[in-house]
C-alpha positions as CSV (number, residue, x, y, z in Angstrom):
1,M,0.0,0.0,0.0
2,T,2.9,2.4,0.8
3,A,4.5,1.7,-2.6
4,I,1.2,2.5,-4.3
5,R,0.9,5.8,-2.4
6,S,4.5,6.7,-3.2
7,A,3.9,6.0,-6.8
8,G,0.8,8.1,-6.8
9,R,2.6,11.0,-5.1
10,W,5.5,10.7,-7.6
11,S,3.0,10.7,-10.5
12,L,1.2,13.8,-9.3
13,D,4.4,15.5,-8.4
14,H,5.6,15.0,-12.0
15,S,2.2,15.9,-13.6
16,M,1.9,12.5,-15.2
17,P,-1.9,12.5,-15.3
18,T,-1.8,15.8,-17.2
19,V,1.0,14.6,-19.6
20,L,-0.7,11.3,-20.3
21,A,-4.1,12.9,-20.7
22,A,-2.8,15.5,-23.2
23,N,-1.1,12.8,-25.2
24,A,-4.1,10.5,-25.1
25,L,-6.2,13.3,-26.4
26,A,-3.8,13.9,-29.3
27,L,-3.7,10.2,-30.3
28,A,-7.5,9.9,-30.0
29,V,-8.0,12.9,-32.3
30,Y,-5.5,11.5,-34.7
31,F,-6.9,7.9,-34.9
32,V,-10.5,8.0,-33.7
33,G,-11.5,11.2,-35.5
34,P,-10.8,10.0,-39.0
35,A,-12.2,6.5,-38.2
36,L,-15.6,8.1,-37.3
37,L,-15.6,10.0,-40.6
38,G,-14.5,6.9,-42.5
39,T,-11.2,8.5,-43.7
40,A,-7.5,7.7,-43.1
41,P,-5.4,9.6,-40.6
42,A,-3.6,12.6,-42.1
43,H,-0.5,14.6,-41.3
44,E,1.6,11.5,-40.4
45,Y,4.6,13.7,-39.4
46,L,2.8,14.6,-36.2
47,L,3.5,11.2,-34.7
48,P,7.3,11.3,-34.9
49,N,7.2,14.9,-33.9
50,L,5.2,13.9,-30.8
51,A,7.7,11.1,-30.1
52,L,10.6,13.6,-30.2
53,A,8.7,15.8,-27.8
54,W,8.9,13.0,-25.2
55,T,12.7,13.1,-25.3
56,P,13.2,16.2,-23.1
57,F,10.6,15.0,-20.7
58,V,12.3,11.6,-20.3
59,A,15.7,13.3,-20.1
60,S,14.4,15.7,-17.4
61,L,13.5,12.6,-15.3
62,G,17.0,11.4,-15.8
63,V,18.4,14.7,-14.6
64,E,16.4,14.5,-11.4
65,A,17.1,10.9,-10.7
66,Y,20.9,11.1,-11.3
67,A,21.0,14.3,-9.2
68,R,19.5,12.5,-6.3
69,M,22.1,9.7,-6.7
70,N,24.8,12.3,-7.0
71,R,26.0,10.9,-10.3
72,R,27.1,14.1,-11.9
73,R,28.3,12.8,-15.3
74,S,25.0,11.1,-15.9
75,M,23.1,14.1,-14.7
76,W,25.0,16.4,-17.0
77,A,24.6,14.0,-20.0
78,C,20.8,13.9,-19.4
79,G,20.9,17.7,-19.1
80,V,22.6,18.2,-22.4
81,V,20.0,15.8,-24.1
82,W,17.2,17.7,-22.4
83,L,18.4,21.1,-23.6
84,L,19.1,19.9,-27.2
85,F,15.7,18.3,-27.6
86,L,13.6,20.8,-25.5
87,P,12.7,22.8,-28.7
88,N,11.0,19.7,-30.1
89,A,8.2,19.9,-27.6
90,P,6.9,23.4,-28.3
91,Y,7.8,23.0,-32.0
92,L,4.6,21.0,-32.4
93,L,2.7,24.3,-32.1
94,T,4.3,25.5,-35.4
95,D,2.7,22.6,-37.2
96,L,-0.4,24.7,-37.3
97,H,1.4,26.2,-40.3
98,H,0.1,23.1,-42.2
99,L,-3.5,23.7,-41.2
100,G,-4.8,24.3,-44.8
101,E,-3.1,21.1,-46.1
102,G,-4.5,17.6,-46.2
103,P,-8.1,16.4,-46.4
104,A,-11.0,18.8,-46.4
105,T,-12.0,18.2,-42.8
106,P,-11.3,21.7,-41.3
107,W,-12.6,21.1,-37.8
108,L,-10.8,17.8,-37.5
109,N,-7.6,19.2,-38.9
110,L,-7.8,22.1,-36.4
111,A,-8.5,19.7,-33.5
112,R,-5.6,17.5,-34.6
113,F,-3.0,20.3,-34.7
114,V,-4.3,21.9,-31.5
115,A,-4.2,18.6,-29.6
116,F,-0.7,17.8,-30.7
117,G,0.5,21.3,-30.0
118,W,-1.0,21.2,-26.5
119,A,0.6,17.7,-25.8
120,G,4.0,19.0,-26.9
121,L,3.7,22.2,-24.8
122,V,2.7,20.2,-21.7
123,L,5.7,17.9,-22.2
124,G,8.1,20.8,-22.6
125,L,6.8,22.9,-19.7
126,T,6.7,19.9,-17.4
127,S,10.2,18.9,-18.3
128,L,11.3,22.5,-17.7
129,R,9.7,22.5,-14.2
130,I,11.4,19.2,-13.3
131,V,14.9,20.5,-14.3
132,Q,14.3,23.8,-12.6
133,R,13.3,22.1,-9.4
134,T,16.5,20.1,-9.5
135,V,18.7,23.2,-10.1
136,D,16.8,25.0,-7.3
137,A,17.8,22.2,-4.9
138,R,21.5,22.3,-5.9
139,A,22.2,25.9,-6.8
140,G,19.3,28.1,-5.5
141,R,16.1,29.7,-6.9
142,F,18.0,32.4,-8.9
143,A,20.0,29.7,-10.8
144,G,16.7,27.8,-11.4
145,W,15.0,30.8,-13.0
146,M,18.1,31.6,-15.1
147,L,17.8,28.0,-16.4
148,V,14.1,28.7,-17.3
149,V,15.1,31.8,-19.2
150,G,17.9,29.9,-20.9
151,G,15.6,27.1,-21.8
152,A,13.0,29.5,-23.3
153,I,15.7,31.2,-25.4
154,A,17.1,27.9,-26.6
155,S,13.6,26.8,-27.5
156,G,12.9,29.9,-29.4
157,V,16.1,29.7,-31.3
158,G,15.7,25.9,-31.9
159,I,12.2,26.4,-33.2
160,A,13.3,29.1,-35.7
161,I,16.2,26.9,-36.9
162,G,14.0,23.9,-37.2
163,R,11.2,25.7,-39.0
164,F,13.3,27.9,-41.4
165,G,16.5,25.8,-41.6
166,R,14.8,22.4,-41.6
167,L,17.5,21.1,-39.1
168,N,17.0,18.6,-36.3
169,S,18.3,18.6,-32.7
170,W,20.8,15.8,-33.2
171,Q,22.5,17.7,-36.0
172,V,24.0,19.9,-33.3
173,I,26.3,16.9,-32.5
174,T,26.5,15.3,-36.0
175,Q,26.8,18.4,-38.1
176,P,27.8,21.3,-35.8
177,K,29.3,23.4,-38.6
178,L,26.1,23.2,-40.6
179,V,24.0,24.2,-37.6
180,A,26.3,27.1,-36.8
181,S,26.3,28.4,-40.3
182,E,22.5,28.1,-40.5
183,A,22.1,29.9,-37.2
184,L,24.3,32.8,-38.5
185,R,22.3,32.9,-41.7
186,L,19.0,33.1,-39.9
187,G,20.4,35.7,-37.5
188,A,20.1,38.1,-40.4
189,S,16.5,37.2,-41.1
190,P,13.9,39.5,-39.3
191,Q,11.2,36.8,-39.7
192,A,13.4,34.1,-38.1
193,I,14.4,36.5,-35.2
194,G,10.7,37.4,-34.8
195,V,9.6,33.8,-34.5
196,A,12.4,33.0,-32.1
197,G,11.6,36.0,-29.9
198,F,7.9,35.2,-30.0
199,F,8.3,31.6,-28.9
200,C,10.8,32.6,-26.2
201,F,8.3,35.1,-24.8
202,F,5.4,32.7,-25.2
203,I,7.1,29.9,-23.3
204,L,8.2,32.2,-20.5
205,V,4.6,33.5,-20.1
206,M,3.1,30.0,-20.2
207,Y,5.7,28.6,-17.8
208,T,5.4,31.5,-15.3
209,A,1.6,31.1,-15.3
210,M,1.9,27.4,-14.7
211,A,4.6,27.7,-12.1
212,T,2.9,30.4,-10.0
213,Y,-0.7,29.2,-10.3
214,R,-2.1,28.0,-7.0
215,I,-5.7,26.7,-6.4
216,P,-7.1,28.9,-3.6
217,R,-8.1,27.0,-0.5
218,R,-11.8,27.0,0.4
219,S,-12.4,29.0,3.6
220,S,-14.1,27.1,6.3
């Protein structure tokens, strides 16, 4: 019984019900919606994009777990993976760019993109909270919030590079020169800078709202 309670507390502490519900909704809209209309699922790229959005969330759990075990190398390795793949989570929001494409089912298309975007955002913000909490415990709240700002900036830049440069997170390791040259090229693009700045600000606002929200207690 104690193990079940501990698992339940861990699940709530890591927002697992919210994460799983958001992803279940996305998959339900993707598979069940077309089945009800007698059509095939569309926008297949959403599924691998959602899978990539799980990477920073899983990596954040690794950061937390290895920090508790004081295994610094493993913690830093998970932290690097988390930061590299963090932009993949909110990147799902940019798939709304494809809203007019695919079968002529406008409401289903809108529901599909919104559901996947929401699932990605939940995964990204939850992973950010887990890592911030770990940094808070080891280096203080100021360092934790600096990490949040850095994560938001990295996400904005990563989204712009991914959307306009068509590059992926792992290419930072496999093709660093290409990523650097593309980042410099996009640094001269007002549109790319605007997109990066917008998503940086958007993530900061959404995260701050989530992190500071408290359900008021009912007065007796």
